[in-house]
MIDOSE-1310 file (N, C-alpha, C; in nm, 2 decimals, decimal comma, always signed):
residues 194
msas	+9,10/+10,66/+10,49/+9,24/+10,72/+10,43/+9,23/+10,85/+10,45; +9,10/+10,92/+10,41/+9,11/+11,07/+10,44/+9,11/+11,11/+10,58; +9,04/+11,01/+10,69/+9,07/+11,04/+10,82/+9,20/+11,07/+10,85; +9,31/+10,96/+10,79/+9,46/+10,95/+10,84/+9,52/+11,09/+10,77
lgal	+9,45/+11,13/+10,65/+9,51/+11,26/+10,59/+9,49/+11,38/+10,69; +9,39/+11,38/+10,72/+9,35/+11,50/+10,80/+9,41/+11,49/+10,93; +9,45/+11,38/+11,02/+9,52/+11,37/+11,13/+9,67/+11,41/+11,08; +9,71/+11,36/+10,97/+9,85/+11,42/+10,95/+9,85/+11,57/+10,92
atfm	+9,76/+11,63/+10,86/+9,75/+11,77/+10,82/+9,75/+11,85/+10,96; +9,73/+11,80/+11,08/+9,76/+11,86/+11,21/+9,90/+11,90/+11,23; +9,99/+11,80/+11,15/+10,13/+11,82/+11,18/+10,19/+11,92/+11,07; +10,11/+11,97/+10,96/+10,14/+12,03/+10,88/+10,14/+12,19/+10,92
pwss	+10,18/+12,27/+10,86/+10,18/+12,42/+10,89/+10,04/+12,48/+10,86; +9,97/+12,54/+10,96/+9,83/+12,60/+10,96/+9,84/+12,77/+10,93; +9,96/+12,81/+10,99/+9,97/+12,95/+10,95/+10,10/+12,98/+10,95; +10,14/+13,10/+10,90/+10,30/+13,15/+10,92/+10,29/+13,30/+10,93
vpll	+10,39/+13,35/+10,99/+10,43/+13,48/+10,98/+10,56/+13,49/+10,94; +10,60/+13,58/+10,84/+10,73/+13,60/+10,77/+10,85/+13,60/+10,87; +10,82/+13,68/+10,98/+10,94/+13,70/+11,08/+10,95/+13,59/+11,17; +10,84/+13,52/+11,20/+10,83/+13,41/+11,31/+10,82/+13,28/+11,25
gdmn	+10,81/+13,25/+11,15/+10,79/+13,11/+11,09/+10,66/+13,05/+11,09; +10,65/+12,93/+11,09/+10,52/+12,85/+11,11/+10,48/+12,80/+11,21; +10,36/+12,78/+11,20/+10,27/+12,73/+11,31/+10,19/+12,61/+11,29; +10,25/+12,50/+11,31/+10,17/+12,38/+11,30/+10,02/+12,38/+11,38
gint	+9,93/+12,30/+11,30/+9,80/+12,28/+11,38/+9,80/+12,21/+11,51; +9,92/+12,13/+11,53/+9,92/+12,05/+11,66/+9,95/+12,14/+11,78; +10,03/+12,28/+11,75/+10,03/+12,37/+11,83/+9,92/+12,44/+11,91; +9,82/+12,44/+11,81/+9,70/+12,51/+11,89/+9,58/+12,43/+11,91
tlgk	+9,52/+12,49/+12,02/+9,42/+12,38/+12,09/+9,33/+12,33/+11,99; +9,26/+12,42/+11,90/+9,19/+12,35/+11,77/+9,22/+12,23/+11,71; +9,36/+12,25/+11,68/+9,45/+12,14/+11,61/+9,46/+12,00/+11,69; +9,46/+12,04/+11,85/+9,46/+11,92/+11,91/+9,33/+11,84/+11,90
fsil	+9,22/+11,93/+11,89/+9,10/+11,88/+11,90/+9,07/+11,80/+11,75; +9,13/+11,87/+11,65/+9,10/+11,82/+11,50/+9,16/+11,68/+11,50; +9,32/+11,65/+11,54/+9,36/+11,54/+11,55/+9,29/+11,44/+11,60; +9,23/+11,49/+11,74/+9,17/+11,39/+11,81/+9,01/+11,31/+11,75
ffsf	+8,98/+11,40/+11,66/+8,85/+11,38/+11,60/+8,88/+11,30/+11,47; +8,97/+11,35/+11,42/+9,03/+11,25/+11,29/+9,07/+11,11/+11,35; +9,13/+11,10/+11,44/+9,18/+11,00/+11,49/+9,07/+10,89/+11,52; +8,97/+10,95/+11,61/+8,84/+10,87/+11,63/+8,79/+10,82/+11,52
slii	+8,78/+10,88/+11,39/+8,71/+10,83/+11,26/+8,79/+10,74/+11,22; +8,93/+10,76/+11,24/+9,03/+10,65/+11,17/+9,01/+10,50/+11,24; +9,01/+10,52/+11,39/+9,02/+10,39/+11,45/+8,86/+10,33/+11,44; +8,78/+10,39/+11,44/+8,62/+10,33/+11,43/+8,63/+10,27/+11,29
sllg	+8,68/+10,33/+11,18/+8,67/+10,27/+11,06/+8,74/+10,13/+11,05; +8,86/+10,15/+11,12/+8,95/+10,02/+11,10/+8,90/+9,90/+11,23; +8,80/+9,92/+11,29/+8,79/+9,81/+11,39/+8,66/+9,75/+11,30; +8,65/+9,62/+11,31/+8,55/+9,52/+11,26/+8,60/+9,46/+11,13
nkmk	+8,50/+9,40/+11,07/+8,51/+9,34/+10,94/+8,50/+9,42/+10,86; +8,61/+9,44/+10,74/+8,63/+9,54/+10,63/+8,55/+9,47/+10,53; +8,49/+9,38/+10,54/+8,45/+9,32/+10,37/+8,29/+9,38/+10,41; +8,23/+9,38/+10,53/+8,09/+9,43/+10,55/+8,10/+9,58/+10,54
dlkg	+8,00/+9,65/+10,50/+7,99/+9,80/+10,49/+7,97/+9,86/+10,64; +8,01/+10,00/+10,65/+7,96/+10,02/+10,78/+7,82/+10,06/+10,83; +7,79/+10,01/+10,94/+7,65/+10,04/+10,97/+7,61/+10,07/+11,12; +7,50/+10,10/+11,14/+7,45/+10,16/+11,28/+7,55/+10,26/+11,35
wsfk	+7,59/+10,23/+11,46/+7,68/+10,31/+11,57/+7,80/+10,34/+11,49; +7,88/+10,27/+11,43/+8,01/+10,30/+11,39/+7,99/+10,41/+11,25; +7,89/+10,38/+11,16/+7,88/+10,49/+11,07/+7,82/+10,61/+11,11; +7,75/+10,63/+11,21/+7,74/+10,73/+11,28/+7,81/+10,82/+11,34
liif	+7,91/+10,74/+11,43/+8,00/+10,78/+11,49/+8,11/+10,86/+11,42; +8,15/+10,79/+11,29/+8,25/+10,83/+11,20/+8,21/+10,97/+11,13; +8,08/+10,95/+11,10/+7,99/+11,09/+11,06/+8,01/+11,21/+11,17; +7,99/+11,18/+11,28/+7,97/+11,28/+11,41/+8,11/+11,34/+11,39
tsml	+8,22/+11,24/+11,43/+8,36/+11,29/+11,43/+8,42/+11,35/+11,32; +8,39/+11,32/+11,20/+8,44/+11,39/+11,09/+8,39/+11,53/+11,05; +8,24/+11,53/+11,08/+8,21/+11,67/+11,10/+8,25/+11,77/+11,21; +8,29/+11,71/+11,32/+8,33/+11,78/+11,43/+8,47/+11,82/+11,39
alli	+8,57/+11,74/+11,35/+8,69/+11,77/+11,29/+8,66/+11,86/+11,20; +8,62/+11,87/+11,09/+8,58/+11,94/+10,97/+8,54/+12,09/+11,02; +8,43/+12,11/+11,11/+8,40/+12,23/+11,19/+8,51/+12,29/+11,25; +8,59/+12,23/+11,35/+8,70/+12,29/+11,41/+8,79/+12,34/+11,32
dllh	+8,84/+12,26/+11,20/+8,94/+12,31/+11,09/+8,86/+12,46/+11,02; +8,73/+12,46/+10,99/+8,67/+12,57/+10,94/+8,66/+12,68/+11,02; +8,64/+12,64/+11,18/+8,64/+12,75/+11,26/+8,77/+12,83/+11,28; +8,87/+12,72/+11,27/+9,01/+12,79/+11,30/+9,06/+12,89/+11,15
lfvl	+9,00/+12,83/+11,04/+9,03/+12,93/+10,92/+8,95/+13,05/+10,95; +8,83/+13,05/+10,99/+8,76/+13,17/+11,01/+8,83/+13,24/+11,11; +8,87/+13,21/+11,21/+8,94/+13,27/+11,31/+9,08/+13,37/+11,25; +9,14/+13,27/+11,19/+9,28/+13,32/+11,13/+9,25/+13,42/+11,01
sfgk	+9,12/+13,41/+10,95/+9,09/+13,50/+10,83/+9,00/+13,65/+10,87; +8,93/+13,61/+10,97/+8,86/+13,74/+11,00/+8,86/+13,76/+11,14; +8,96/+13,70/+11,21/+8,97/+13,76/+11,36/+9,02/+13,90/+11,38; +8,99/+13,98/+11,48/+9,05/+14,11/+11,50/+9,13/+14,09/+11,58
pned	+9,26/+14,16/+11,56/+9,36/+14,15/+11,69/+9,34/+14,28/+11,80; +9,38/+14,25/+11,91/+9,37/+14,35/+12,02/+9,42/+14,48/+11,97; +9,35/+14,59/+11,97/+9,37/+14,73/+11,91/+9,49/+14,79/+12,03; +9,48/+14,76/+12,12/+9,59/+14,80/+12,22/+9,72/+14,78/+12,21
nple	+9,73/+14,64/+12,13/+9,86/+14,57/+12,10/+9,92/+14,61/+12,02; +10,02/+14,67/+11,98/+10,05/+14,70/+11,82/+10,12/+14,60/+11,76; +10,21/+14,51/+11,85/+10,27/+14,39/+11,80/+10,15/+14,29/+11,74; +10,07/+14,27/+11,80/+9,95/+14,18/+11,79/+9,89/+14,21/+11,65
kvis	+9,87/+14,36/+11,64/+9,82/+14,40/+11,50/+9,89/+14,36/+11,38; +10,06/+14,40/+11,41/+10,14/+14,37/+11,29/+10,13/+14,23/+11,25; +10,13/+14,11/+11,35/+10,14/+14,01/+11,32/+10,02/+13,94/+11,24; +9,91/+14,01/+11,33/+9,78/+13,95/+11,22/+9,77/+14,00/+11,09
eqmr	+9,84/+14,12/+11,07/+9,84/+14,19/+10,91/+9,94/+14,07/+10,82; +10,02/+14,04/+10,90/+10,14/+13,95/+10,83/+10,09/+13,80/+10,80; +10,01/+13,77/+10,88/+9,99/+13,61/+10,89/+9,91/+13,56/+10,78; +9,98/+13,43/+10,73/+9,92/+13,36/+10,62/+9,84/+13,22/+10,65
iefg	+9,77/+13,21/+10,58/+9,70/+13,06/+10,62/+9,78/+12,97/+10,53; +9,81/+12,84/+10,55/+9,91/+12,76/+10,51/+9,84/+12,64/+10,48; +9,90/+12,54/+10,40/+9,84/+12,43/+10,32/+9,78/+12,33/+10,41; +9,84/+12,33/+10,56/+9,81/+12,21/+10,64/+9,66/+12,22/+10,68
lyig	+9,63/+12,35/+10,69/+9,46/+12,39/+10,72/+9,37/+12,33/+10,61; +9,42/+12,39/+10,51/+9,35/+12,35/+10,40/+9,32/+12,21/+10,36; +9,42/+12,11/+10,38/+9,43/+11,98/+10,37/+9,34/+11,92/+10,47; +9,35/+11,98/+10,59/+9,25/+11,93/+10,70/+9,12/+11,94/+10,68
ifsg	+9,06/+12,05/+10,60/+8,94/+12,10/+10,56/+8,91/+12,01/+10,45; +9,00/+11,98/+10,34/+8,96/+11,89/+10,25/+8,93/+11,76/+10,27; +9,02/+11,72/+10,37/+9,01/+11,55/+10,41/+8,87/+11,53/+10,49; +8,85/+11,63/+10,58/+8,72/+11,65/+10,65/+8,61/+11,63/+10,57
imtl	+8,59/+11,70/+10,44/+8,49/+11,71/+10,34/+8,48/+11,56/+10,29; +8,61/+11,50/+10,23/+8,64/+11,38/+10,17/+8,60/+11,27/+10,23; +8,63/+11,29/+10,37/+8,57/+11,13/+10,46/+8,41/+11,12/+10,45; +8,33/+11,27/+10,47/+8,20/+11,24/+10,47/+8,16/+11,22/+10,33
lflf	+8,23/+11,26/+10,24/+8,17/+11,22/+10,08/+8,20/+11,06/+10,09; +8,32/+11,04/+10,11/+8,34/+10,88/+10,12/+8,24/+10,78/+10,16; +8,21/+10,83/+10,30/+8,10/+10,77/+10,36/+7,96/+10,77/+10,31; +7,92/+10,87/+10,27/+7,78/+10,88/+10,19/+7,79/+10,79/+10,04
tmks	+7,86/+10,80/+9,99/+7,92/+10,73/+9,83/+7,90/+10,58/+9,86; +8,01/+10,56/+9,96/+8,03/+10,41/+10,00/+7,89/+10,36/+10,06; +7,80/+10,44/+10,11/+7,68/+10,36/+10,19/+7,59/+10,36/+10,06; +7,58/+10,43/+9,96/+7,48/+10,43/+9,85/+7,54/+10,31/+9,76
nake	+7,68/+10,29/+9,73/+7,71/+10,18/+9,65/+7,71/+10,06/+9,71; +7,73/+10,07/+9,84/+7,70/+9,93/+9,90/+7,57/+9,87/+9,90; +7,46/+9,97/+9,91/+7,34/+9,91/+9,88/+7,32/+9,84/+9,74; +7,35/+9,94/+9,63/+7,36/+9,88/+9,51/+7,42/+9,74/+9,48
lnkk	+7,56/+9,73/+9,55/+7,64/+9,62/+9,53/+7,57/+9,51/+9,59; +7,47/+9,51/+9,71/+7,43/+9,41/+9,77/+7,32/+9,35/+9,68; +7,24/+9,48/+9,63/+7,13/+9,41/+9,55/+7,21/+9,34/+9,40; +7,30/+9,37/+9,35/+7,35/+9,31/+9,25/+7,43/+9,16/+9,29
trkl	+7,45/+9,14/+9,39/+7,53/+9,03/+9,47/+7,42/+8,93/+9,47; +7,31/+8,98/+9,51/+7,20/+8,86/+9,53/+7,15/+8,84/+9,42; +7,14/+8,94/+9,30/+7,07/+8,88/+9,19/+7,17/+8,78/+9,12; +7,31/+8,81/+9,14/+7,42/+8,73/+9,08/+7,41/+8,59/+9,16
ekhi	+7,39/+8,59/+9,28/+7,37/+8,44/+9,35/+7,28/+8,40/+9,30; +7,16/+8,44/+9,27/+7,04/+8,37/+9,23/+7,08/+8,29/+9,06; +7,16/+8,40/+9,00/+7,18/+8,33/+8,87/+7,26/+8,22/+8,88; +7,37/+8,22/+8,96/+7,47/+8,12/+8,98/+7,41/+8,02/+9,05
rkde	+7,31/+7,99/+9,12/+7,25/+7,90/+9,16/+7,17/+7,82/+9,07; +7,08/+7,89/+8,99/+7,03/+7,82/+8,85/+7,12/+7,79/+8,77; +7,23/+7,86/+8,72/+7,33/+7,76/+8,65/+7,39/+7,66/+8,69; +7,42/+7,66/+8,83/+7,46/+7,53/+8,90/+7,39/+7,41/+8,88
kiik	+7,23/+7,46/+8,88/+7,13/+7,35/+8,84/+7,14/+7,28/+8,71; +7,15/+7,40/+8,62/+7,15/+7,37/+8,49/+7,29/+7,28/+8,47; +7,39/+7,31/+8,52/+7,52/+7,23/+8,50/+7,49/+7,09/+8,55; +7,44/+7,08/+8,69/+7,43/+6,96/+8,71/+7,32/+6,86/+8,62
isnq	+7,24/+6,94/+8,59/+7,14/+6,84/+8,52/+7,18/+6,80/+8,38; +7,28/+6,88/+8,30/+7,37/+6,86/+8,19/+7,44/+6,75/+8,23; +7,51/+6,75/+8,31/+7,59/+6,63/+8,38/+7,55/+6,50/+8,41; +7,41/+6,53/+8,45/+7,35/+6,39/+8,45/+7,33/+6,33/+8,33
kiee	+7,26/+6,42/+8,22/+7,22/+6,37/+8,10/+7,34/+6,32/+8,02; +7,46/+6,39/+8,05/+7,58/+6,34/+7,98/+7,63/+6,21/+8,04; +7,61/+6,16/+8,14/+7,67/+6,07/+8,21/+7,57/+5,96/+8,17; +7,43/+5,98/+8,16/+7,33/+5,88/+8,11/+7,38/+5,81/+7,98
thka	+7,39/+5,94/+7,88/+7,40/+5,89/+7,76/+7,55/+5,81/+7,73; +7,65/+5,84/+7,83/+7,78/+5,80/+7,82/+7,76/+5,64/+7,87; +7,66/+5,63/+7,97/+7,65/+5,49/+8,04/+7,58/+5,41/+7,92; +7,46/+5,47/+7,84/+7,39/+5,39/+7,74/+7,48/+5,36/+7,63
kesk	+7,58/+5,45/+7,58/+7,69/+5,41/+7,49/+7,77/+5,30/+7,52; +7,81/+5,33/+7,65/+7,91/+5,21/+7,70/+7,84/+5,09/+7,71; +7,72/+5,06/+7,78/+7,64/+4,95/+7,76/+7,61/+4,89/+7,63; +7,59/+4,97/+7,52/+7,55/+4,93/+7,38/+7,69/+4,87/+7,31
lnnn	+7,79/+4,94/+7,36/+7,92/+4,89/+7,31/+7,97/+4,75/+7,37; +7,94/+4,75/+7,49/+7,96/+4,60/+7,58/+7,89/+4,50/+7,51; +7,76/+4,54/+7,50/+7,65/+4,43/+7,44/+7,71/+4,39/+7,28; +7,74/+4,51/+7,20/+7,80/+4,48/+7,09/+7,92/+4,36/+7,07
fise	+8,00/+4,41/+7,17/+8,12/+4,35/+7,17/+8,11/+4,19/+7,22; +8,01/+4,18/+7,32/+7,98/+4,03/+7,38/+7,92/+3,97/+7,25; +7,83/+4,02/+7,18/+7,74/+3,93/+7,06/+7,86/+3,92/+6,95; +7,96/+4,00/+6,95/+8,09/+3,95/+6,83/+8,16/+3,84/+6,92
lkke	+8,18/+3,83/+7,01/+8,23/+3,71/+7,08/+8,17/+3,61/+7,07; +8,06/+3,59/+7,08/+7,97/+3,50/+7,09/+7,95/+3,43/+6,93; +7,94/+3,52/+6,85/+7,95/+3,49/+6,69/+8,09/+3,43/+6,65; +8,18/+3,49/+6,71/+8,31/+3,43/+6,70/+8,35/+3,32/+6,74
selv	+8,30/+3,28/+6,88/+8,32/+3,13/+6,94/+8,23/+3,03/+6,85; +8,11/+3,07/+6,81/+8,02/+2,97/+6,72/+8,10/+2,95/+6,60; +8,17/+3,02/+6,52/+8,26/+3,01/+6,41/+8,38/+2,89/+6,44; +8,42/+2,94/+6,56/+8,52/+2,85/+6,60/+8,49/+2,70/+6,64
kdfe	+8,39/+2,70/+6,68/+8,30/+2,57/+6,69/+8,30/+2,48/+6,58; +8,22/+2,55/+6,45/+8,20/+2,51/+6,33/+8,31/+2,46/+6,29; +8,44/+2,52/+6,29/+8,54/+2,48/+6,20/+8,60/+2,36/+6,24; +8,63/+2,27/+6,13/+8,69/+2,15/+6,17/+8,82/+2,16/+6,08
psdh	+8,93/+2,12/+6,16/+9,06/+2,14/+6,08/+9,06/+2,02/+6,00; +9,12/+2,04/+5,89/+9,15/+1,94/+5,78/+9,28/+1,86/+5,82; +9,28/+1,74/+5,76/+9,39/+1,69/+5,77/+9,52/+1,73/+5,67; +9,59/+1,76/+5,72/+9,71/+1,81/+5,63/+9,82/+1,71/+5,60
nkym	+9,79/+1,60/+5,66/+9,92/+1,52/+5,64/+9,87/+1,42/+5,53; +9,76/+1,43/+5,48/+9,78/+1,37/+5,34/+9,81/+1,45/+5,23; +9,82/+1,59/+5,24/+9,86/+1,65/+5,13/+10,05/+1,69/+5,16; +10,07/+1,64/+5,28/+10,24/+1,68/+5,28/+10,29/+1,54/+5,21
pk	+10,41/+1,58/+5,18/+10,50/+1,47/+5,12/+10,57/+1,38/+5,23; +10,59/+1,25/+5,19/+10,63/+1,16/+5,29/+10,77/+1,15/+5,28
């Protein structure tokens, strides 16, 4: 994201002269190199799997291109701030005295610094996150084992209770069938009026 901001900063004004207007970074040779290196950083960071952290050549290449873009922007700032005009040309001397550095150059420098900071903080955070993820995975596996054992015990007790209930129900049915066998119906006809 900061590399894209740096690339966009080259289209913003880098310097201005009150009578002549603004000059964008893309209109300078250093600005063209700056957008090129910021674009390389952006493209390299967008390649590959975003879930994995940057490693190896991609990480080093992004650092290298971001540092080059930052150095180019700093060089342009140095030239605009401390560059000496040609003493033989009075117009050049007047223009250099009235020239102001604009926000686009500062944004480019800021985005170069931020790209490098993001890379190094993300790299250290990724290592810590990987350690925490591994620990969490171990705890999850341990908890899954505990849950599996608990479910097995619950199922065993449920089966034991179910078989006990079935045995009780069967014994009750047997008792009831024995009572039915022992029962002899009485002759109701003798008590009934004729």
